[in-house]
C-alpha positions in Angstrom: -7.6 -21.5 -21.8 -10.1 -23.9 -20.2 -11.7 -23.2 -16.9 -12.7 -26.2 -14.8 -14.9 -25.8 -11.7 -14.2 -29.4 -10.4 -11.6 -30.0 -7.7 -8.9 -32.7 -7.8 -8.4 -32.6 -11.6 -4.8 -31.4 -11.9 -3.4 -34.7 -13.0 -6.1 -35.1 -15.6 -5.4 -31.6 -16.9 -1.7 -32.2 -17.2 -2.2 -35.5 -19.1 -4.8 -34.3 -21.5 -3.7 -30.7 -22.1 -2.8 -29.6 -25.6 0.6 -27.8 -26.0 0.6 -24.0 -25.8 -2.6 -24.0 -23.7 -2.8 -22.8 -20.1 -5.2 -24.4 -17.7 -6.8 -22.9 -14.6 -7.6 -25.2 -11.7 -10.0 -23.7 -9.2 -9.8 -25.6 -5.9 -12.7 -25.0 -3.5 -10.9 -25.4 -0.2 -13.8 -25.1 2.2 -17.5 -24.4 2.4 -18.6 -23.0 5.7 -21.8 -20.9 6.4 -22.2 -20.4 2.6 -18.7 -18.8 2.4 -16.5 -20.2 -0.4 -12.7 -20.0 -0.1 -11.3 -20.3 -3.6 -7.7 -21.1 -4.3 -6.6 -20.3 -7.9 -3.5 -21.8 -9.3 -2.3 -21.7 -12.9 -0.1 -24.5 -14.4 1.4 -24.7 -17.9 1.3 -27.9 -20.0 4.4 -29.3 -18.4 3.1 -29.0 -14.9 5.2 -26.0 -13.9 3.7 -23.3 -11.8 3.1 -20.1 -13.8 3.6 -16.9 -11.8 0.2 -15.4 -11.0 -0.8 -11.8 -11.7 -0.6 -11.0 -8.0 3.0 -12.4 -7.8 4.1 -10.4 -10.8 2.5 -7.3 -9.3 4.3 -7.8 -6.0 7.6 -8.4 -7.8 7.1 -5.2 -9.8 6.2 -3.2 -6.6 9.4 -4.5 -5.0 11.5 -3.4 -8.0 9.9 0.0 -8.0 10.4 0.4 -4.3 14.1 -0.3 -4.6 14.3 2.1 -7.5 12.6 4.9 -5.6 14.7 4.5 -2.4 17.9 4.6 -4.5 16.9 8.0 -5.9 15.4 9.9 -3.0 16.2 13.6 -3.2 18.0 13.6 0.2 18.4 11.7 3.4 15.5 13.6 5.0 13.1 12.2 2.4 11.6 8.7 2.6 9.2 6.6 0.6 5.8 6.0 2.0 4.2 3.8 -0.5 3.9 2.8 -4.2 0.4 2.3 -5.6 -0.1 0.3 -8.8 -3.3 0.9 -10.7 -4.5 0.1 -14.2 -3.7 -3.1 -16.0 -0.7 -4.8 -17.7 -1.2 -2.8 -20.9 -1.8 0.6 -19.3 -0.1 0.8 -15.9 -0.3 3.8 -13.6 2.4 4.1 -10.9 1.8 6.4 -8.0 4.8 7.1 -5.8 4.1 8.7 -2.4 7.0 10.7 -1.0 7.4 12.3 2.4 10.1 14.1 4.3 11.1 15.1 7.9 10.7 18.7 6.9 7.9 18.3 4.3 8.0 17.8 0.5 8.2 20.4 -2.2 7.3 20.2 -5.8 10.9 20.3 -6.8 11.5 17.2 -4.6 8.8 15.3 -6.4 10.1 16.4 -9.8 13.6 15.3 -9.0 12.6 11.8 -7.9 10.3 11.6 -10.9 13.1 12.4 -13.4 15.5 10.0 -11.8 13.0 7.1 -11.7 11.8 7.8 -15.3 15.4 7.6 -16.6 16.0 4.3 -14.9 12.6 2.9 -16.0 13.5 3.7 -19.6 16.7 1.7 -19.3 15.2 -1.3 -17.4 11.8 -1.3 -19.1 9.9 -3.5 -16.6 6.5 -2.8 -18.1 5.2 -4.9 -21.0 2.8 -2.0 -22.0 2.5 1.7 -21.5 2.7 3.4 -18.1 2.4 6.7 -16.4 4.6 7.7 -13.4 3.2 10.1 -10.8 5.3 11.3 -7.8 3.5 13.3 -5.1 3.6 14.0 -1.4 1.7 11.8 0.9 -1.2 14.4 1.3 -4.1 14.6 3.6 -6.1 12.0 1.7 -3.6 9.3 2.7 -3.4 7.9 6.2 -0.1 8.0 8.2 1.4 4.6 7.7 5.0 5.1 9.0 6.2 6.1 12.5 8.5 8.6 10.8 5.6 10.5 9.4 4.3 11.6 12.8 7.3 13.8 13.7 6.6 16.3 10.9 2.9 16.5 12.0 3.6 17.9 15.4 0.9 20.4 16.3 -1.5 19.0 13.8 -4.9 17.6 14.6 -5.1 13.8 14.2 -8.1 11.6 13.8 -7.3 8.1 15.1 -9.1 4.8 14.9 -7.8 2.3 17.3 -7.8 -1.5 16.9 -10.6 -1.9 19.4 -12.8 0.4 17.3 -12.4 3.5 19.5 -12.0 6.8 17.7 -9.9 9.7 19.1 -9.2 13.2 18.0 -6.6 15.6 19.2 -3.5 17.7 18.6 -0.3 15.8 18.3 2.0 16.8 21.2 4.8 14.3 21.2 6.2 11.3 19.4 8.1 8.5 21.1 9.5 5.2 20.0 6.4 3.2 20.9 3.7 5.8 21.3 2.4 9.3 20.7 0.8 11.8 23.0 -2.2 13.8 21.8 -4.3 16.5 23.4 -7.5 14.4 23.2 -10.8 16.2 22.7 -13.6 15.0 24.9 -17.0 16.2 26.0 -17.8 16.9 29.7 -21.4 18.0 30.4 -21.9 19.1 26.8 -18.7 21.1 26.9 -15.5 20.3 24.9 -12.4 19.9 26.9 -9.0 18.3 26.3 -6.8 15.7 28.1 -3.3 14.6 27.3 -3.5 11.0 26.2 -0.8 8.4 25.4 -1.6 6.2 22.4 0.6 3.2 21.6 1.5 2.8 17.9 0.5 -0.9 18.2 -3.1 0.2 18.9 -3.4 2.7 16.0 -5.3 1.1 13.1 -5.7 4.3 11.1 -4.4 7.9 11.5 -5.5 10.8 9.4 -4.4 14.5 9.6 -7.4 16.8 9.8 -7.6 20.1 8.1 -7.8 23.0 10.4 -9.3 26.3 9.2 -8.4 28.2 12.4 
């Protein structure tokens, strides 16, 4: 593989390339305030676009998402996310599962077995892989509206799109917003106030651990 840091050489590469070699063309699309936007495209010797690593990863994630959703333990369970770590030769697949009434160890084991059986048949990994199915725990932010309903009565820490941070007990969940008992300070004393927060404004929502 040859790497060229000169723009506008695609035609030259395709004419002079030796068979069986891949060439990487790095196009510097703009330079503004010392920021370089680099667009990387890989072509084979015949000028056909070779799927990039990112494209292959997205395709794999789509395939795994479909597989997980087809093997959910029950209708009350739903997929939160699939996280791909590692590299092509040693892939780590993390499946985050949630449920309207929570998730048990047996729920995770059931989905893990079903996915493992299908993966053995389809074999989408060129190398080795490990499959981990777990509940979407406290270390993961709430990413789906459906997750909020099972967190009623829990303390949420919210970061809004404008940068404001709120904290309070989740009281209600509607189609477009939630209501929390927001904690605020008045004359150095903590008090609470029911506050409606639109989903569209929530940038990040974490469930806080309460030791009370």
